[in-house]
N, C-alpha and C positions, 0 to 999 in steps of 0.2 A: 630607600626610594631612589630609583634611577630614572630620571626624566629625560625624554628625548624630544627635541624640536622636530615636528613631523610635517607641518603645513601651516600656512597663514590662514587665518579665519576666513578672509574674503575669498579664498580658493575653494571653500567648501560650499556647495550648493545646499540650500535648505532641503532637508528630508531626502537627500540623495546620498546613499552610502558611498564611501570612498575608501579604497584600500591604501594603507600606509605601512611603512616599516618602522618599528621602534626597537632598536637593538636587534636582537635575534628573532623578535616576534612580528609576525604579519597580523595586522589588525584592520578592522573596518570602523570608520568613523561616521557618526551621524550627527549632523548639526540641527539643533532646535533653537532658533534665535541666537542668543549669545552663548548658549550652552552647547558643549560637545560631549558626546558619549562614545566610548571605545569598547569594542567587543572583539572576540576571536574572529578571524577573517573567514573561516570556512564553517559551513553547517556541520554540526556534530552528527547528523544522520549519515550523509554520504559524501561530505566534503565539498559541497557546492560553494562557489565563490560568492559570498553574500553581497559584495559590492554590485553584483548584477541583479540583485533583488530590488524590491520596492518597499517604501515605507508608506503605509496607509492604515487608517483606523487605529493608530497608536501602536502598530506592530511592524516589524521587519519580516517580510515574506521571502522565504527561500526561493531562488529562481528555478530550482530543479523540480522539487516535489511538494512545494507549497507548505512546508512547515512554517509556523508563525511564532515569533518571539516578541515579548513586550519590549518596546523601545526604552522604557524607563529603567529596566533592570535586567533585561536579557532572559527573563523567565520564559520557558517554553509554554506557548498557549495552545498550539495545535500540532498534532503529529504530521509526518512520520518521525520527526525528531522526538526523543524521549528525555533529553537532557537540556538543561539551561545553557545559555551562552556564557562563557567566561567574560567577566567585565574587568576593565582596566582603568585605573585612576587617570583623570585628565585635568589640565589647568589651561586657562586662556589668559595670557599676560601680554599686554601691549599688542594685541592682534596676532600673537603667535600661539599656536596650539602645541602644548607639551603633553606627552603621554608616558606613563610609567610602563616598563616592560614586565612588571610583576603583577599578576592578576590579583584582584581583590579576593579575599576569602569567600568561598561559597557559603551562602546562607543556609544553615542547617535548621530544619524545623524542630521545635520542641517535641520530644517523644515522651509522652506520659504513660505511666503504667496502665495497662489495659488487659483485662482478663478474658477478652473475647478471642475467638478463633475465626479467622477468615481463610477461605480456601479458594484458590484460583485453579481451575482445571483447564489445562492447555497452555502451551508455551509458544504459540505462534504470534501473529501480529496483535491480536486482542489480548491474549494472556499477558504478554510482555508489557503492553501499555498499561494494563490494570495494575500489575505489580509495581511498575515505575511510579504510577500515580499514588498508590497507597504508601509507598516508601517516601515519596517526596512530600506527602501531606503529614508525615510523622506518625503513621499508625504504629502504636507501641505494643499491640497484642501479638499473638501467634499468627504467623502468615505462612500457610502451607501452599506450595506451588507444585502441582502434579502434572507430569507429562511422561509419555512413553519413550520419547527420544532422549538419547544421551550423547553429547550434550544437547540441550534444547535451546530455544530462543535465538534463532538466527533468521536472517533476512531471506525468506523464500523467494522474493521477487527476483533475486539474482540467478535462480536456477534456470529459468527459461530464457533469460536475457543474456547471461554471461557464462555460466558454468558449462552448459552443453555447447556453447560456441568455442570452448577451449580457452577462454580468456581468464578463467578463475578456477583453481582446483576446488573440488567440492568441500574439502576440509578447511578452505580459507574463506568460505562465505562469512560475511561480517556478522558478529554477534549484535543483538538488538540492545543489550544492556551491558555496561562496563562492569568489570569484576568489582570495582569499588562500590557501585550501586548495590550489588547483590550482598554486600557485607553489612548493609545498614539494617537496623531493626532485628526482629526475631524471624528471619526468613528461613524456612526449611524447604529444601529441594527434595522432592520425592519422584523417583523414576519408576513409574508403574502404570498399569492400565486400570482405569476405573471400571469396575464391573457393574456398579449400581450407584445411582444418585437418588436418594429417597428424600424428596422435598418436604414431605409431611413430617418425617422424623428428623430432618436436617442432619442427615448422615450420609457419608460416602463410604462405600465398600470397595476395596481394591481387589485385584485379581488373586492376591495371596490371602484374602479374607480379613486383612487389617481394616479396622473401622475407624473413621475420623468423624467426630461430631463437630458441627460448625455452627456459628452464629449467622454468618453471611457467606454466601458462595457465589462465584461467577463461573458460568459454563462458557468456555471459549475453546471448544474442541475442534472447531473448523469443519472442514468437509473431507469426505473420503472419495477418492477417484472412482468414477463409475466404469466398471467393465461391462459393456453391453452384452445382452443375452444373444450372442452370435456364435455359431459353431466355430471352435478353434480359438476363442478369445483367451483361453488359459494356456495356450502354447508358449513354450520358451521363445523369447524374442519379441513377444507382444508386451510392450512396456507401458507404464504410467509414469507421471512426473509430479511428485508431490513433496519428496524429501531429498536430502543430500544423498541418501543411499540409492534412491531411484535414479538420480542424476549420474552417480558413479556407475551404476549398473548399465545405464544407457550408453555412457561413454566407453565402457569396457567392450560393449558389443558393436560399437560403431567403428568403421574403418573408412578413411577418406576415399572417395570414389565409389563407394557402394550406394545402393538405392535404399532409401528409407521412405516408408509410407506413413503419413500422419493422417489420422482419422479425425476430422473435425476442423472447422475453419473459424473457431472463436479466437479470443485474444491469446490464450495459451498455445493453441495450435499454430497460430500465425507467428508468434514470437519464437516458438520452437522451429518452425520452418526457416525463419531468418537465421537463427543461431546454428542450426545443423547445416545449413547452406554454407555459413561461414566456416564451419568445421571441415567442410570439404565433401559433404555427402550430396548425392543426387536426390533432391527432395520432391516427393509427390504428395499432394494434399487431396484427400477425398472429402467432398463437400456435398451436402444436400441442397446447396444454394447456387444460383447462377453467379453470385458475387458474395463476398464475405461481409459480415457485420452490418448488413443493410438494416436490420431491426434496430440496432443501437445507433448507427451513425448516418443512415440514409444511403440511397443508391449511389449518389455521385461520389461520396467519399469511399464507400465500399469498393466501387469499381476502380478508383484511383489506387487504393491499397493493393487490390489484386494485380493491377498493371505493374505496380512497383515490384511485387514478387516475381511476376513473369519476366520482367526485364532482367532480373537477377538469375533466371533459369529455373525457378520453381514451377512445377507443372501441376495444374489443377485438373481434377477429374470430377465432373458433376454438371448439373445436379444429378446425384446418384447416391447410393449408400452401399455399405459392405454386406454381401450375402454370406460370406464365410471366410475364415482364415484357414489356409491350406497347410498341410504338413502332418507329420506323425508326432514326433516329440517337439521338433523345432519348426517354427513357421517358415514356409518356403514361398508363399504367395498369398495375394489378397484377391478374391473373386468379387467383382462388383455386380450390383443389380442390373446394370446395363450390358452385362456380358463380358466386360473387359477384365483381363487378368493382369495383375501387377506382380512380377516376380521380385521377391525381397526376403531377406532373413531378419529384417528389423522393422517393427511397427511401433509407433507411438500413438497411444489413445489420448486424444484431446476431446473426450466425450463428456466433460463436465464432472461435477462432484455432487454428492448427496450429503446433507447435514449429518454430522457424527453425533447423533442423539440416542443411540441404542441403549445407553446406560441409564437414561432418565426413566424413573418410575413414578406413576401416580400423577402425571401431568398430561393434559391434552396437547397433542402435537398437530401442527398444520398438515395439509394434504401432502406436502413435500417432506414431511418428517422434521421440519424446523420447529423451534420453540417460540410461540407468540409472546411478545413482550409489549409493555406500554411505552410511552414516550420517554420514560425514565430508565428504560432498558430492564425493567423488573418483570419477571415471569411469575413469581409467587412470593409469599412472605419469606424473606431471607434469601431469595434466589434471583439472580440476574443472569442475563445471557447477552453475548455480543459477538459480532462477526458472522461467519457463514451459517451458524446454527440459528440465528435470530431472525424472525419476521417482525418488523417494527412499523409503526405508523409514520408515513411521510406524505405530506400534502393531502391528507384525507384518505390515503390508501394504505393497506397493509402490504408491505413489500419486503423482499429479501434480496440483498445486493452483495455479490461476492467480490468486494473490492478491498484491497489491503489497507488503504488509509482509512476507509470508512470503518473497518473493524477496529482500528486503533481509536478513532473518534468515539465510537460507541463504548469502548472499554474504559476510556478516560471518564466518560459520563457515569457509567455504571460504578466504577470504583469510588468516585466522589459521592455518589448516592449511598453506597455501602457505608460510608463514613457519616451519613446523616444529612447530606445536601439534597436538594430536589432539582437537579439539573434535568433539562429536557434535550432531546436531540433536535436542535435547530440549526445544525451545520449544513454545509453544502457537500454532497457526495463528490468525490474527486478520484480519478485514477489516471494512470499514464501507461502507455505501451510503447515498446522500443522495437522497431523492425527495420532491418537493413540500414542502420545508422540514423534513422529518423525517429523522433519522439512525438507521439500524438497524445494530447491531453484532453480530458473530458471533465467539465464542471457541471454538476447538476445531474438529474435523473429524469429524462423525458419519457414518460410512459407512452405519450403520443404527441404528434405535432402535425400541423397542417401546412407549414411552410418552413423553408430553411433560407436564411439570408447569409450571403457570403461576403467576406472581405478577403480579397485574394482568390486564387484558383487552386483547388486541391491537386489538379493534374500537373501543375507547374512548379509548386514550391510551397512557401509559407502561406497559411491561410487561417482565418477564423470563420467558423460556421455557427450561426445562431439558430437553434431549433426552437421554433415559436408555435404557440397556439394563438392565432391571430397576432396581436402585438406583444404578447407576454412571452418573455424568454424563459424556456424550460430547461435548456442545457446549452452549453457552449463547447464546441470542439475546435481544437487548434493544433497546428504545427507551427512552431515559432510564436511570435507575439508574446513572449514570456512576461514582459512587464505588464501588459494589459491583462493577461491571464492572472497575474498576481493580484492586481487590483480587483478584478472580477471575482476572485475567490472569496473576497470579503463583501463586495457589493451585492452579490447574489444571495446574501442572507436575508434580504428583503426583496419584495417584488421589483422586477426589472423589465422595463420596456425595451424594445429593440432600438428605439431612438436613443435612450439613455445608454444602452450598451455600446452603440456606435460612438457616442461622445467619449466614453471611457477609452475605446480603442484608438480614437483620434488623439486623445490627450496623452496617451502613453506609448509613443512610438518606440521602436527598438533602438537600443544604444548603438552608436556607430562603432565599428571595429570588432 
């Protein structure tokens, strides 16, 4: 044991994380009365500085993407982190806090012999979270993880934010699970396409006709990019963005200074507009709307985001839509319904995704081809679904939400239920988007609202917007206000009035500096 005196106890504010140095280790300390706990200083998901997070509801909330860890032991409670925090021994003697620079051994769950076979289909956000959960819970049976991509299980959110901006090579996109995690239990990686999932027979047939019988399976195949039925949509140079290969192909075709046309003004389209502008391209966005994201965020925030892009030089065309992509083999231009023609050799389609459920047999699908599940994420006996493929009950409505962290939340619940628990989806949907150096966060899922209450002004800088039905907060949108958003990520698990939300915002101002 190598103890280091790091701080006086009276210098630690109750429940306020504080970064310290113990030998060569940077740690974060959390005081609870006369007790002090020490953990690794940075979030295992993306390296966020945890001292900028908040402690509430018995959890340490990551300041960047709202991962949550139990304060008592550092166990991960909510994604996007899929690994526990390393914990370090501490002592308090005569008001001095001492910390060991050697982490405590990780607690390994007992792994009992199990004759069952579990299958996870898909290695994106949901599939990775499910595998991590099954391994962390000590599943001792055969665990088969199937995906087409090799290697699989990487952070797709980096593609539209950082890879096509030139900040991160496609082959350096972070993995979602550590190699050590993948060596636990009886995990089998299978790189193949699933041709058929027969829920009645509990059997999966791969493209090479290999058959896998399962006891429980999770469908987490995500979505497939939509190529709209527009003349020329199959021309070379008309790209989609879903995989590292897609990102690499887009960058190979992109040259600084050239024009790129992005079709669609949703979150992926706008993130791509920001990233490709940073890469040095002249960016044009074709939109059906007068301003983007109005349905999700409201007119005022949508207009402020459009103004941000326009200040950077992004050109919007609309409301209109594409009539055809011109060219013989290679795209040379985009003809719009309003008669405008945009000359370009590069187009990115941000026209949405469709659930990848073509392999499912004998199960009724929703109108959008998603798989309906109950609140436990169960679709049929022995079959669960999570992520973009799942329509699930939320606040009395059947919804499908294409958000990265929500897919992970659902998969954690599904995996626990595969092991015999009866968890329900009672979490708060959350996502973030990064555009021109600004991060916007959204908590909740407002199907409708009749008023929006603002703290701060979206046009000028940091703000919080409360989307309300009368006095009931349905969703919260913010740029900045990270500490308040951390608290609200937990507080919104029960009904929240706008008055109570304002009290949270007032009680958790931003840290200085």
